[in-house]
PASE-668775 format. One line per field, with one value per residue: residue number from 1; chain; y, z, x of N, C-alpha, C in turn. Coordinates in steps of 0.05 Angstrom, whole numbers. Layout:
% residues N
seq = [NUM_...] .
mol = [A_...] .
n.Y = [Y_...] .
n.Z = [Z_...] .
n.X = [X_...] .
ca.Y = [Y_...] .
ca.Z = [Z_...] .
ca.X = [X_...] .
c.Y = [Y_...] .
c.Z = [Z_...] .
c.X = [X_...] .
% end
This chain:
% residues 268
seq = [1_2_3_4_5_6_7_8_9_10_11_12_13_14_15_16_17_18_19_20_21_22_23_24_25_26_27_28_29_30_31_32_33_34_35_36_37_38_39_40_41_42_43_44_45_46_47_48_49_50_51_52_53_54_55_56_57_58_59_60_61_62_63_64_65_66_67_68_69_70_71_72_73_74_75_76_77_78_79_80_81_82_83_84_85_86_87_88_89_90_91_92_93_94_95_96_97_98_99_100_101_102_103_104_105_106_107_108_109_110_111_112_113_114_115_116_117_118_119_120_121_122_123_124_125_126_127_128_129_130_131_132_133_134_135_136_137_138_139_140_141_142_143_144_145_146_147_148_149_150_151_152_153_154_155_156_157_158_159_160_161_162_163_164_165_166_167_168_169_170_171_172_173_174_175_176_177_178_179_180_181_182_183_184_185_186_187_188_189_190_191_192_193_194_195_196_197_198_199_200_201_202_203_204_205_206_207_208_209_210_211_212_213_214_215_216_217_218_219_220_221_222_223_224_225_226_227_228_229_230_231_232_233_234_235_236_237_238_239_240_241_242_243_244_245_246_247_248_249_250_251_252_253_254_255_256_257_258_259_260_261_262_263_264_265_266_267_268] .
mol = [A_A_A_A_A_A_A_A_A_A_A_A_A_A_A_A_A_A_A_A_A_A_A_A_A_A_A_A_A_A_A_A_A_A_A_A_A_A_A_A_A_A_A_A_A_A_A_A_A_A_A_A_A_A_A_A_A_A_A_A_A_A_A_A_A_A_A_A_A_A_A_A_A_A_A_A_A_A_A_A_A_A_A_A_A_A_A_A_A_A_A_A_A_A_A_A_A_A_A_A_A_A_A_A_A_A_A_A_A_A_A_A_A_A_A_A_A_A_A_A_A_A_A_A_A_A_A_A_A_A_A_A_A_A_A_A_A_A_A_A_A_A_A_A_A_A_A_A_A_A_A_A_A_A_A_A_A_A_A_A_A_A_A_A_A_A_A_A_A_A_A_A_A_A_A_A_A_A_A_A_A_A_A_A_A_A_A_A_A_A_A_A_A_A_A_A_A_A_A_A_A_A_A_A_A_A_A_A_A_A_A_A_A_A_A_A_A_A_A_A_A_A_A_A_A_A_A_A_A_A_A_A_A_A_A_A_A_A_A_A_A_A_A_A_A_A_A_A_A_A_A_A_A_A_A_A_A_A_A_A_A_A_A_A_A_A_A_A] .
n.Y = [-297_-307_-271_-227_-239_-249_-191_-169_-183_-173_-119_-123_-126_-94_-73_-93_-154_-168_-126_-144_-204_-181_-158_-199_-233_-199_-190_-246_-270_-233_-234_-294_-278_-250_-285_-326_-315_-285_-273_-291_-274_-276_-267_-260_-273_-321_-358_-355_-378_-434_-457_-432_-451_-516_-508_-493_-545_-580_-568_-558_-622_-631_-614_-628_-654_-644_-604_-589_-565_-496_-469_-493_-486_-442_-462_-504_-475_-442_-488_-508_-469_-456_-509_-522_-472_-499_-551_-532_-493_-525_-565_-530_-512_-563_-580_-534_-529_-559_-521_-487_-481_-470_-420_-434_-456_-418_-366_-340_-363_-360_-419_-427_-384_-389_-435_-410_-368_-399_-412_-352_-348_-382_-354_-308_-313_-331_-287_-269_-290_-293_-242_-236_-264_-256_-198_-215_-244_-202_-166_-216_-204_-239_-215_-225_-227_-185_-228_-266_-258_-255_-299_-329_-306_-318_-396_-381_-362_-411_-459_-433_-451_-498_-514_-491_-517_-572_-555_-541_-595_-624_-606_-622_-662_-683_-669_-724_-755_-774_-793_-769_-713_-754_-786_-753_-714_-770_-769_-721_-718_-756_-737_-707_-723_-746_-703_-654_-639_-628_-652_-647_-651_-674_-718_-767_-814_-806_-839_-828_-777_-759_-793_-760_-723_-711_-715_-655_-606_-622_-593_-538_-526_-531_-509_-452_-447_-461_-408_-371_-386_-409_-377_-393_-404_-448_-499_-485_-531_-558_-513_-511_-561_-548_-515_-533_-579_-546_-521_-567_-586_-544_-541_-602_-596_-549_-583_-626_-610_-569_-604_-643_-585_-566_-597_-595_-570_-617_-650_-623] .
n.Z = [45_3_-33_7_6_-56_-66_-48_-71_-127_-118_-106_-151_-167_-125_-82_-73_-18_9_-6_11_58_69_54_95_131_120_120_155_193_161_179_222_246_210_252_293_273_274_326_401_437_417_406_467_473_461_505_539_537_567_610_623_633_653_712_717_722_774_813_808_816_855_909_912_910_951_997_960_943_904_852_822_800_767_749_722_685_649_621_593_550_533_505_466_443_420_385_357_317_310_264_230_211_172_143_87_65_70_54_-1_-47_-62_-75_-126_-161_-152_-147_-87_-34_-16_39_74_75_105_157_173_192_244_262_302_342_366_376_418_452_464_493_537_562_581_612_648_666_696_732_763_792_801_858_887_863_835_771_763_710_685_691_654_607_592_588_552_504_516_498_440_439_430_396_342_346_330_280_256_267_238_188_158_177_144_89_77_109_56_24_54_84_127_167_204_242_261_301_327_372_392_403_453_483_498_527_566_578_576_640_660_684_727_779_762_787_825_807_799_775_747_705_676_626_594_584_576_526_500_467_481_542_574_560_588_634_649_640_684_722_720_730_770_810_806_802_753_703_685_658_613_608_585_541_506_510_463_428_420_394_351_330_312_283_228_214_203_141_114_108_85_42_10_-10_-16_-69_-99_-85_-99_-143_-101_-95] .
n.X = [-1238_-1206_-1218_-1196_-1148_-1126_-1127_-1091_-1053_-1064_-1043_-994_-970_-918_-886_-835_-807_-794_-817_-875_-881_-887_-942_-969_-972_-986_-1037_-1071_-1060_-1090_-1137_-1154_-1148_-1200_-1241_-1241_-1263_-1311_-1377_-1383_-1401_-1373_-1328_-1252_-1241_-1260_-1220_-1181_-1206_-1218_-1171_-1173_-1214_-1208_-1162_-1198_-1223_-1193_-1165_-1210_-1207_-1164_-1133_-1137_-1097_-1039_-1043_-1007_-969_-956_-956_-988_-1028_-1010_-972_-993_-1030_-999_-978_-1021_-1024_-985_-988_-1034_-1024_-973_-1012_-1067_-1027_-1000_-1045_-1068_-1027_-1012_-1049_-1050_-1029_-1071_-1122_-1114_-1105_-1127_-1101_-1052_-1055_-1080_-1057_-972_-946_-909_-907_-890_-898_-967_-958_-930_-963_-1017_-1005_-1029_-1064_-1060_-1005_-1025_-1047_-1020_-997_-1013_-1031_-986_-979_-1021_-996_-957_-970_-1003_-973_-948_-980_-991_-957_-909_-869_-835_-766_-720_-688_-718_-768_-744_-716_-760_-784_-747_-758_-818_-807_-765_-811_-838_-807_-811_-855_-866_-822_-851_-893_-887_-855_-907_-947_-939_-924_-986_-1022_-1003_-1002_-1070_-1088_-1058_-1072_-1103_-1083_-1043_-1079_-1084_-1042_-1035_-1078_-1048_-1011_-1006_-1013_-966_-922_-912_-956_-1010_-982_-938_-867_-834_-850_-850_-800_-729_-697_-740_-756_-717_-739_-777_-762_-757_-797_-823_-851_-847_-792_-799_-845_-822_-781_-805_-834_-797_-768_-811_-851_-813_-778_-724_-663_-659_-604_-556_-542_-580_-609_-578_-599_-660_-638_-624_-654_-702_-679_-663_-715_-734_-699_-702_-755_-756_-712_-753_-795_-766_-760_-808_-845_-853_-880_-926_-975_-992_-1028_-1066] .
ca.Y = [-294_-304_-250_-206_-253_-240_-159_-167_-202_-157_-98_-117_-132_-63_-73_-112_-179_-164_-122_-167_-226_-175_-146_-226_-253_-182_-204_-270_-264_-206_-253_-307_-280_-244_-307_-351_-301_-272_-276_-294_-253_-276_-260_-273_-287_-356_-363_-353_-400_-459_-469_-429_-492_-541_-495_-489_-567_-592_-555_-586_-654_-654_-596_-643_-689_-628_-593_-590_-544_-467_-463_-519_-470_-424_-484_-506_-440_-433_-516_-508_-443_-464_-541_-501_-468_-522_-567_-518_-490_-558_-574_-505_-520_-595_-583_-502_-524_-562_-522_-458_-499_-462_-402_-453_-457_-395_-347_-345_-357_-377_-443_-422_-360_-410_-444_-398_-353_-405_-408_-341_-344_-394_-341_-275_-316_-344_-269_-243_-294_-283_-209_-226_-283_-233_-180_-232_-240_-176_-168_-230_-198_-250_-208_-235_-206_-183_-250_-289_-242_-250_-329_-342_-296_-351_-400_-377_-376_-444_-464_-419_-458_-529_-518_-486_-539_-583_-554_-551_-616_-635_-601_-628_-697_-688_-677_-745_-783_-760_-791_-759_-702_-765_-795_-729_-717_-787_-759_-704_-734_-782_-730_-689_-733_-754_-673_-654_-610_-640_-662_-636_-672_-685_-740_-793_-826_-783_-852_-833_-757_-769_-792_-743_-698_-718_-691_-627_-593_-626_-575_-509_-518_-540_-492_-433_-447_-452_-391_-352_-386_-417_-346_-407_-404_-474_-501_-483_-557_-554_-483_-529_-581_-543_-491_-557_-588_-530_-522_-588_-593_-532_-550_-621_-589_-539_-597_-633_-568_-562_-623_-651_-571_-553_-604_-599_-567_-639_-664_-606] .
ca.Z = [59_-9_-37_10_-15_-90_-69_-37_-89_-140_-111_-113_-170_-175_-111_-80_-61_18_17_-23_30_91_55_52_113_144_101_121_192_196_157_199_254_236_205_260_320_270_291_363_414_450_413_423_493_476_458_525_553_528_571_627_631_631_688_734_724_730_797_824_817_832_875_928_915_917_968_1002_951_944_875_834_816_787_750_716_693_660_633_605_567_539_521_496_446_422_413_370_338_308_289_250_212_196_150_137_56_51_76_38_-24_-76_-62_-93_-153_-169_-154_-142_-79_-25_8_71_79_91_140_182_187_204_275_281_317_368_378_392_450_479_469_508_561_574_590_633_683_677_706_755_784_797_842_878_905_867_807_763_751_680_676_684_627_581_589_579_525_497_514_473_424_430_425_360_335_342_333_264_251_258_214_159_158_176_125_58_84_104_26_18_86_98_163_198_226_265_284_319_347_386_394_426_479_503_503_547_606_576_591_663_663_717_753_786_747_820_835_786_798_762_724_671_666_610_564_583_564_499_491_465_515_568_576_558_604_653_643_640_705_740_715_732_787_828_805_801_729_696_684_631_602_600_564_506_504_492_439_414_405_380_323_310_294_261_203_204_182_140_97_86_72_8_-2_-14_-37_-99_-119_-60_-106_-153_-92_-76] .
ca.X = [-1202_-1200_-1214_-1167_-1115_-1136_-1127_-1063_-1025_-1058_-1039_-967_-953_-901_-871_-813_-816_-790_-856_-899_-889_-900_-963_-981_-969_-1009_-1069_-1064_-1060_-1107_-1159_-1157_-1156_-1235_-1255_-1248_-1282_-1327_-1408_-1386_-1412_-1347_-1289_-1232_-1236_-1260_-1184_-1179_-1244_-1212_-1146_-1181_-1239_-1188_-1161_-1222_-1236_-1166_-1160_-1222_-1201_-1123_-1110_-1122_-1070_-1011_-1052_-985_-951_-971_-953_-991_-1052_-997_-964_-1022_-1038_-966_-966_-1055_-1035_-964_-991_-1046_-1008_-967_-1039_-1072_-1017_-987_-1059_-1077_-1002_-1012_-1082_-1040_-1034_-1097_-1134_-1106_-1092_-1129_-1081_-1017_-1061_-1087_-1025_-948_-960_-892_-921_-881_-926_-980_-956_-923_-991_-1056_-1001_-1018_-1079_-1036_-982_-1034_-1068_-991_-975_-1035_-1020_-952_-975_-1039_-985_-945_-994_-1019_-952_-933_-1008_-1004_-932_-884_-854_-823_-745_-727_-679_-735_-775_-715_-719_-787_-791_-740_-778_-838_-784_-759_-827_-851_-796_-811_-886_-859_-808_-868_-924_-869_-865_-926_-961_-935_-931_-1017_-1028_-992_-1021_-1087_-1085_-1044_-1088_-1123_-1056_-1032_-1094_-1087_-1012_-1040_-1083_-1039_-975_-1026_-1011_-932_-917_-926_-980_-1029_-976_-900_-853_-818_-869_-839_-770_-715_-694_-760_-751_-696_-755_-813_-754_-762_-833_-813_-861_-829_-770_-820_-869_-808_-762_-821_-852_-781_-767_-823_-860_-806_-741_-701_-662_-652_-577_-531_-547_-615_-608_-556_-611_-674_-636_-621_-679_-722_-646_-672_-743_-726_-674_-710_-776_-742_-713_-771_-805_-763_-757_-839_-874_-846_-907_-947_-1001_-1004_-1036_-1096] .
c.Y = [-281_-289_-222_-221_-240_-218_-155_-172_-188_-132_-102_-122_-119_-70_-97_-133_-190_-155_-138_-189_-198_-160_-172_-232_-225_-193_-229_-277_-251_-215_-279_-306_-259_-270_-322_-341_-283_-285_-290_-272_-249_-254_-280_-275_-312_-373_-372_-369_-410_-468_-455_-462_-508_-525_-498_-525_-586_-590_-568_-618_-654_-626_-602_-655_-667_-606_-570_-560_-519_-465_-484_-506_-460_-449_-486_-500_-445_-469_-509_-481_-450_-496_-522_-478_-480_-548_-554_-516_-506_-577_-556_-505_-539_-595_-549_-512_-531_-544_-491_-462_-475_-436_-415_-449_-438_-372_-363_-335_-361_-396_-443_-408_-390_-417_-430_-393_-366_-410_-383_-337_-350_-375_-321_-286_-322_-297_-253_-254_-285_-258_-215_-259_-263_-205_-200_-236_-217_-173_-177_-219_-219_-247_-221_-219_-213_-205_-258_-282_-255_-281_-340_-333_-318_-368_-403_-390_-402_-466_-466_-447_-491_-528_-516_-502_-570_-580_-551_-574_-634_-626_-613_-656_-693_-682_-700_-762_-770_-766_-774_-736_-735_-786_-783_-730_-734_-781_-749_-706_-750_-756_-701_-699_-741_-720_-659_-627_-614_-641_-657_-665_-693_-724_-769_-793_-822_-802_-843_-809_-747_-767_-773_-720_-696_-703_-662_-596_-585_-587_-547_-493_-510_-511_-458_-432_-453_-418_-368_-350_-396_-384_-375_-414_-435_-470_-493_-498_-556_-536_-504_-538_-559_-535_-513_-565_-580_-525_-541_-593_-568_-525_-582_-610_-579_-563_-606_-619_-574_-576_-639_-616_-560_-578_-615_-585_-599_-645_-647_-616] .
c.Z = [25_-31_-37_-4_-38_-82_-65_-62_-116_-141_-107_-125_-177_-154_-104_-73_-27_23_3_-3_68_89_58_75_132_137_118_146_194_190_159_225_259_233_225_290_303_276_312_370_426_448_408_456_491_469_484_545_552_559_600_646_646_656_711_742_732_747_814_821_821_852_901_941_925_934_984_975_931_916_855_817_785_760_737_696_673_645_615_579_547_513_500_459_430_411_388_350_309_285_263_224_204_174_144_100_46_61_65_9_-54_-80_-89_-120_-169_-166_-140_-113_-52_-4_36_84_85_118_163_197_193_230_288_302_351_387_396_426_467_482_497_539_573_597_609_663_685_712_731_776_800_825_849_894_900_832_795_753_718_679_672_666_604_571_584_562_494_487_502_445_413_415_406_336_319_335_291_240_244_230_204_144_160_146_92_62_88_74_19_30_91_124_182_211_244_282_306_330_365_399_423_445_491_514_523_580_603_589_616_676_704_743_760_779_763_833_829_789_769_733_688_666_641_589_573_573_535_478_492_480_525_583_584_577_640_665_652_675_733_745_732_749_813_837_807_758_723_686_656_615_593_579_523_494_499_467_414_400_390_348_312_291_274_229_197_187_153_114_88_78_41_-3_-25_-21_-46_-118_-104_-73_-130_-132_-69_-84] .
c.X = [-1202_-1198_-1196_-1147_-1112_-1123_-1099_-1054_-1033_-1050_-1010_-945_-917_-880_-844_-818_-810_-825_-878_-902_-893_-929_-991_-985_-981_-1031_-1082_-1068_-1084_-1139_-1167_-1181_-1188_-1247_-1254_-1266_-1301_-1360_-1405_-1395_-1381_-1323_-1271_-1214_-1248_-1244_-1189_-1200_-1230_-1198_-1160_-1198_-1223_-1184_-1173_-1213_-1223_-1160_-1188_-1220_-1177_-1118_-1110_-1111_-1055_-1026_-1025_-960_-974_-977_-961_-1005_-1024_-979_-976_-1031_-1017_-971_-1002_-1036_-1006_-975_-1010_-1040_-980_-995_-1046_-1048_-1008_-1009_-1061_-1051_-1001_-1032_-1074_-1045_-1065_-1124_-1143_-1100_-1102_-1108_-1061_-1030_-1069_-1066_-1004_-948_-936_-904_-911_-904_-950_-987_-948_-945_-1015_-1028_-1009_-1042_-1079_-1014_-996_-1047_-1037_-985_-997_-1033_-997_-959_-999_-1026_-971_-951_-992_-1000_-946_-966_-1015_-975_-905_-870_-836_-788_-741_-711_-693_-749_-759_-725_-746_-804_-772_-747_-799_-825_-782_-785_-839_-830_-801_-842_-887_-846_-833_-890_-902_-870_-890_-956_-967_-935_-963_-1027_-1027_-1016_-1042_-1106_-1074_-1056_-1096_-1101_-1047_-1054_-1093_-1047_-1022_-1050_-1061_-1009_-982_-1019_-969_-919_-923_-940_-998_-1002_-942_-887_-842_-828_-867_-801_-755_-700_-717_-756_-734_-714_-787_-796_-753_-778_-824_-834_-858_-819_-783_-820_-851_-798_-782_-823_-815_-769_-781_-835_-840_-775_-724_-699_-654_-620_-577_-542_-571_-614_-601_-592_-629_-668_-628_-629_-686_-707_-661_-696_-740_-736_-696_-747_-783_-739_-729_-802_-802_-760_-788_-854_-870_-877_-931_-982_-1010_-1022_-1063_-1109] .
% end
């Protein structure tokens, strides 16, 4: 990977900054993708097998509890893939600067690029899932409307903003506090059950819904299910809350990153 990036930087000396950044981003994304699946027989299929295997196991355990809900399977698979994107993206982003710190010490690489490109594999997996779930809904006689697809795209962008915001902040904090990745692993384990992935949110008393919606993946999962599976658009108030949540996470991440990143190389 280092050779590929070095070559990209060496060939960018006479190019404009915008094209240099675009070329570097493409090189990092392509190299990360190849490195992750190099030498594996299944290749990119492994990225889809993880949430699919979880789906099979959870369906076998919980389907009898929610047998009266005909859309439980669809809701479960939607929740699992969105959660997988959130979990994988944040874990990759958290360690991104530490994993690619050699680029900061040997070349003038914008550090934010290393963080943003670190979640590229998670983004690609989410993109493939989006196409698969759309085709599946059409094949089963529940084609999503154009409005629902646009809303789903907006929800994915909101989740992406949340993940990027977290990654920007956590990546520079991790350089100073190396226990942060262990803490985040524990939070993710608990967060899987806080988000309504394996259970419908309606089974909980309504007074608890607000607290679950504070956890960022919850509104994205619930709104996506409503738009794609139930064909019901969330309220304007809900959309405003999600937009504010995503914007807040992204802005806080940018502020922390800009504050701490100038000294990032000292902790590598």
